[in-house]
C-alpha positions in Angstrom: 43.3 -17.5 10.1 44.1 -17.9 6.4 40.7 -19.4 5.4 38.6 -16.7 3.9 35.3 -18.6 4.2 33.7 -20.8 6.8 34.2 -24.4 5.6 32.1 -26.3 8.1 30.5 -26.2 11.6 30.9 -28.7 14.4 29.3 -29.3 17.7 31.3 -28.4 20.7 30.7 -29.8 24.2 29.9 -27.2 26.9 32.1 -29.2 29.2 35.5 -27.5 29.4 38.5 -29.5 28.4 41.2 -29.6 31.1 44.3 -27.5 30.3 46.8 -30.3 30.9 44.7 -32.8 28.8 44.5 -30.3 25.9 48.3 -29.6 26.1 49.1 -33.3 26.1 46.9 -33.9 23.0 48.5 -30.9 21.2 52.0 -32.1 22.1 51.1 -35.6 20.8 49.9 -34.1 17.5 53.1 -32.1 17.1 55.3 -35.1 18.0 53.4 -37.3 15.5 53.7 -34.7 12.8 57.5 -34.3 13.3 58.0 -38.0 13.2 56.0 -38.4 9.9 58.1 -35.6 8.4 61.3 -37.3 9.5 62.1 -34.6 12.0 62.8 -36.7 15.1 65.3 -34.4 16.6 63.0 -31.5 17.4 62.6 -29.9 20.8 59.0 -29.1 21.5 58.3 -26.5 24.1 55.0 -25.0 25.3 54.9 -21.2 25.3 52.2 -18.8 26.6 51.0 -18.2 23.0 51.4 -21.7 21.6 54.3 -23.9 20.8 58.0 -23.5 19.9 59.6 -26.1 17.8 63.4 -26.0 17.8 64.8 -27.9 14.9 68.2 -29.6 15.4 71.2 -28.5 13.3 72.6 -32.0 13.6 75.9 -33.3 14.9 78.0 -31.9 12.0 77.6 -28.3 13.2 77.7 -26.5 9.8 79.9 -23.4 9.4 77.8 -20.2 9.3 79.3 -17.4 7.2 78.0 -14.0 8.4 78.2 -11.4 5.7 78.2 -7.8 6.9 78.4 -5.0 4.3 79.6 -1.8 5.9 81.0 1.7 5.6 82.2 1.4 9.2 79.8 3.7 11.0 81.4 3.6 14.5 80.3 2.7 17.1 77.4 0.7 15.5 79.7 -1.8 13.8 81.6 -2.3 17.0 78.4 -3.1 18.8 77.4 -5.5 16.1 80.6 -7.5 16.0 81.1 -7.5 19.7 77.5 -8.7 20.3 78.0 -11.6 17.9 81.3 -12.6 19.5 80.3 -12.2 23.1 76.7 -13.4 23.1 76.4 -16.1 20.4 76.3 -19.6 21.9 76.9 -21.2 18.5 80.6 -20.8 17.9 81.2 -22.3 14.5 81.0 -19.2 12.4 83.0 -16.8 10.4 82.4 -13.1 10.0 83.0 -11.4 6.6 83.2 -7.7 7.1 82.8 -6.3 3.6 84.1 -2.7 3.6 82.6 -0.4 0.9 84.9 2.6 0.2 88.2 1.9 1.9 89.8 5.1 0.5 87.4 7.3 2.4 88.1 5.8 5.8 89.4 8.1 8.6 92.1 7.3 11.2 89.6 6.1 13.8 88.1 3.6 11.3 91.5 2.4 10.2 92.5 1.9 13.9 89.3 -0.2 14.4 90.3 -2.4 11.5 93.8 -2.9 12.9 92.3 -3.9 16.2 89.8 -6.4 14.9 91.5 -7.9 11.8 93.5 -10.3 14.1 90.4 -11.9 15.5 90.2 -15.5 14.2 86.6 -15.6 13.1 86.8 -12.2 11.3 87.8 -11.7 7.7 88.1 -8.3 6.0 87.0 -7.8 2.4 87.2 -4.6 0.4 84.5 -3.7 -2.1 85.4 -0.6 -4.0 82.4 -0.3 -6.3 79.5 2.1 -5.7 77.1 1.0 -2.9 74.7 -1.7 -4.1 73.4 -3.9 -1.3 72.5 -6.8 -3.6 75.8 -6.7 -5.5 77.9 -6.5 -2.3 76.3 -9.6 -0.8 76.5 -11.5 -4.1 80.2 -10.7 -4.4 80.9 -11.6 -0.8 78.9 -14.9 -1.0 81.5 -16.1 -3.5 84.2 -15.7 -0.8 82.6 -17.7 2.0 83.6 -21.0 3.4 80.3 -21.9 5.2 77.4 -24.1 4.3 75.0 -21.5 5.6 74.9 -17.8 4.8 73.8 -15.2 7.3 73.0 -11.7 5.9 73.4 -9.1 8.6 73.4 -5.3 8.6 76.2 -3.6 10.4 73.7 -1.7 12.6 72.2 -4.7 14.5 72.9 -6.0 17.9 72.3 -9.6 19.1 69.8 -10.1 21.9 69.1 -13.8 21.7 72.3 -15.8 22.4 70.9 -18.8 20.5 69.9 -16.8 17.4 72.1 -18.9 15.1 70.8 -22.2 16.4 67.2 -21.1 16.0 67.6 -19.8 12.5 70.0 -22.5 11.2 67.6 -25.2 12.4 64.9 -23.9 10.1 67.3 -23.1 7.2 68.6 -26.7 7.1 65.0 -28.0 6.5 64.9 -29.0 2.8 61.5 -27.2 2.3 62.7 -23.9 3.7 64.3 -21.2 1.5 65.2 -18.4 3.9 64.7 -17.5 7.6 64.2 -14.1 9.1 64.6 -12.8 12.7 62.6 -10.4 14.9 64.1 -6.9 14.9 63.5 -4.1 17.5 64.2 -0.5 17.8 66.6 0.4 20.6 63.5 1.0 22.9 62.5 -2.6 22.3 59.4 -1.9 20.2 59.1 -3.9 17.0 60.8 -2.6 14.0 60.4 -5.6 11.6 58.7 -9.0 12.0 58.1 -10.0 8.4 56.3 -8.6 5.4 52.7 -8.6 4.1 53.0 -8.5 0.3 51.7 -5.3 -1.4 50.8 -3.9 2.1 53.6 -3.0 4.4 56.6 -4.8 5.8 55.9 -3.7 9.3 53.1 -6.0 10.6 53.2 -5.1 14.2 55.4 -2.0 13.8 56.0 -0.1 17.1 54.4 -2.7 19.3 56.1 -3.5 22.6 58.3 -6.6 22.8 56.1 -7.9 25.6 52.9 -8.0 23.5 51.9 -11.0 21.5 49.7 -9.3 18.9 46.8 -10.8 16.9 46.4 -14.5 17.8 49.8 -14.4 19.4 51.5 -14.0 15.9 54.2 -11.6 17.2 55.5 -14.4 19.3 54.9 -17.5 17.1 57.2 -18.9 14.4 55.3 -18.9 11.1 55.6 -19.0 7.3 55.3 -15.6 5.6 55.8 -14.2 2.1 58.8 -12.2 3.0 61.4 -11.2 5.6 64.1 -8.5 5.6 67.7 -9.4 5.2 68.9 -7.0 8.0 69.1 -10.4 9.6 68.4 -13.5 7.5 69.9 -17.0 7.1 69.8 -19.6 4.3 71.7 -22.4 2.7 74.5 -21.3 0.4 73.7 -23.9 -2.2 70.2 -22.5 -2.5 71.4 -18.9 -2.7 73.6 -20.0 -5.6 70.8 -21.9 -7.2 68.6 -18.7 -7.5 71.7 -16.6 -8.5 71.7 -14.5 -5.4 70.1 -11.1 -5.0 68.8 -9.3 -8.1 71.3 -6.4 -8.5 68.7 -4.2 -10.1 67.4 -3.6 -6.6 70.4 -1.7 -5.2 68.8 -0.3 -2.1 65.3 -1.6 -1.6 63.1 -4.6 -2.4 66.1 -7.0 -2.9 65.1 -9.1 0.1 61.5 -9.5 -0.8 62.4 -10.2 -4.4 64.7 -13.0 -3.1 61.9 -14.4 -1.0 59.5 -14.4 -4.0 62.0 -16.2 -6.2 62.4 -18.8 -3.6 58.6 -19.1 -3.2 58.3 -19.4 -7.0 60.5 -22.5 -6.7 58.4 -24.0 -3.9 60.5 -23.0 -0.9 59.1 -21.6 2.3 60.0 -18.3 3.9 60.1 -18.7 7.7 60.0 -15.9 10.3 61.0 -16.7 13.9 60.4 -14.5 17.0 62.9 -16.6 18.9 65.9 -15.0 17.2 65.9 -11.4 18.4 68.1 -8.4 17.5 68.1 -4.7 17.9 68.2 -2.8 14.6 69.4 0.7 14.5 68.1 1.1 10.9 70.0 1.9 7.7 73.1 3.4 9.3 75.3 1.6 6.8 73.6 3.0 3.7 73.9 6.6 4.9 71.4 9.3 5.1 72.2 10.6 1.6 70.9 7.3 0.2 67.8 7.0 2.4 66.7 10.4 1.1 66.8 9.3 -2.5 63.0 8.9 -2.9 63.4 8.8 -6.7 65.5 5.7 -6.5 63.1 4.1 -4.1 60.2 4.8 -6.4 62.1 3.5 -9.4 62.8 0.2 -7.7 59.3 -0.1 -6.4 58.0 0.3 -9.9 60.4 -2.3 -11.1 59.4 -4.7 -8.3 55.7 -4.3 -9.1 56.2 -4.9 -12.8 58.2 -8.1 -12.0 55.8 -9.6 -9.5 52.4 -8.0 -9.3 50.8 -10.2 -11.9 52.3 -13.5 -10.7 51.6 -12.8 -7.0 48.6 -10.4 -6.9 47.9 -11.1 -3.2 49.6 -12.4 -0.1 48.7 -16.1 0.5 49.6 -15.7 4.2 47.3 -12.8 4.9 43.5 -13.3 5.1 41.8 -11.1 2.4 39.0 -10.3 4.9 41.5 -8.4 7.0 42.5 -4.8 6.7 44.3 -3.4 3.7 46.3 -0.9 5.7 47.8 -0.4 9.1 47.0 -1.4 11.8 46.8 -4.9 10.3 45.0 -8.0 11.5 41.7 -6.1 12.0 38.5 -6.9 10.1 38.5 -5.1 6.8 35.8 -2.5 5.9 35.0 -4.1 2.6 33.9 -7.8 2.5 36.3 -9.9 0.5 33.7 -11.4 -1.8 32.5 -7.9 -2.8 36.0 -7.0 -3.9 36.2 -10.1 -6.0 32.8 -9.6 -7.6 33.6 -6.0 -8.4 36.8 -7.0 -10.0 35.1 -9.5 -12.2 32.3 -7.1 -13.0 34.6 -4.3 -14.0 36.9 -6.7 -15.8 
């Protein structure tokens, strides 16, 4: 799907290949590839859309530090924490609840903290500076004990019990920089499933959970240019290596900026549909911040200035496809004409 021109033609027999025979050959190819890459402990499972490769996290079971910045919007944060505690099958984790603005908490919020602060995997941290998503996470990342960092919004709810195993298996691969999850609205339509650079972060936005999308991409693990950090996981050493989030992006673009800095260093960004969560969307930031269009535009301009020249297009999106939603349909202007016009006008 990423090759913009036809490379070659080959003759195909009219005789249909048996389904089982084809699947056996595909499985053999995957098993051989995993073995050549030194990935022997990979569970390979056939799905309706293709294949699901579950990478092992190994016998050491690394500690996962889940960072959740919050202003304690009840009951969202309760749902978030309780879903992690009750549904997650991977149990070696700590939760760092980073509270922004302790002095403004009401009695109900303080009662919530008293109830939950005694839970063994939960640690409370107070961040009293003005809200800055990048800065909060950078600060909290210095307080963790885990080998793996999970960035989580306080307005998400776990659906997949094995979400940590799925994401951690990819994050521990040396070639992978960061791993993102599949996020839904409460009605289980897609809210976020990875980003298309310079286009839109919502590839299959609003599509039902049951649908597979173009070539099954909504239900297949894949490399993308960016994922959102409402739920993302990566190695702590790598986060430190790239100096964390860029704090100039206080509200927006900080996640895609992080993905591009990892890409610049040769690391893959992976998106997996096998880690699913509900995302209630920006509750922790507050409506007053969402409405700051001027701040959004300022950060967008800063992001474009930083990256547009270095990454003028998305290497994971075929240039013959549409420039605007709905994506993955044939574009109206042939790709070659766009290139020629650019050269002609340049």
